[in-house]
N, C-alpha and C positions, 0 to 999 in steps of 0.2 A: 070137101074137107071132112075128116072124121071128127066126131064129137070128142071134146077134151075129156080126159079122165077126171072123174068127180073127186077132186081132192077133199072137198068138205065131207063127203061120205067116208073117205079113208080116215080123216081126222076123227070123225065120230066113231067109226068102227074100232079105232085104236084107243081112243080116250076112255071108253067104257071099260075095257079090260085092264087098262093101266090103273084106273080107279079101284078096280077089284084087287089088283095086285097090291096096291098101297094099303087098302083096308085089311087084307088078309095078312100082310106083313106086320101091320100094327097089332093085330090080334095075336099073332104068333109071339111077338115081343112081350105083350102083356101076359100071355100064358107062361112064358119063361120066367118073367119077374114074379109071378104068383105061384111058381112051383108046380105047374101042371105037368102031367106025364109027358114023356118024350113022344109017345104015340100021338097025343093030341097036337103037339107042336108039329110033328112030322106030317100029320094030315093036312095042316095048313100050308106047310112047305110044298107038299105034293100038289095042292091046289094052285099054288103060285107057278109051279113048273108047267102044269097043264095050261094055264092061261098064257104063259109065255110061248108055249108051242103053238097055241091058237093064233097069237099075234104074229108069230113068225110065218105061219101058213098064210095069213091074210096079206102080209108083206110080199110073200112069194107070188101070190095072185096079182097083187098090184104091179109088181115088177114085170110079170109076164104080160099083163095088159099094156103096160107102158112100152114094152119092147114090141108088142104086136102093133101098137099105134105108130111107132116109128117105122116099122116094116111097111105098114099101109101107106104112110106118107111117101116112102121110097117107090112104091109101085103105083101110086096114084089112086084116084077115087075108084070106088067099086068094091072095096073090101067090105064084106058084110059081117065082119067079126064084131062090130059094135052092135049094140042093142040086144045082144044075147046076155043072159044072166040078169036081166032087169027083174025087179020084184023080189030081190033078196031081202 
């Protein structure tokens, strides 16, 4: 039987970027309230977009791994797709 996908690692890998998104959004909000330049606020919004794209990419990787796991179950043991990518 293939190793289960490490959900706790996924949660950890997504929680950190979500915290960054939250903090960056709060900073942008403060900048708006304090009359900062549009460029300063836009820089923080750009950072949020980058972090969201990174989260999306990680979710795509997780989805692909989950699909590969289901395909491995359908074909039986012997799939060596697991254990690759360790040490990230």
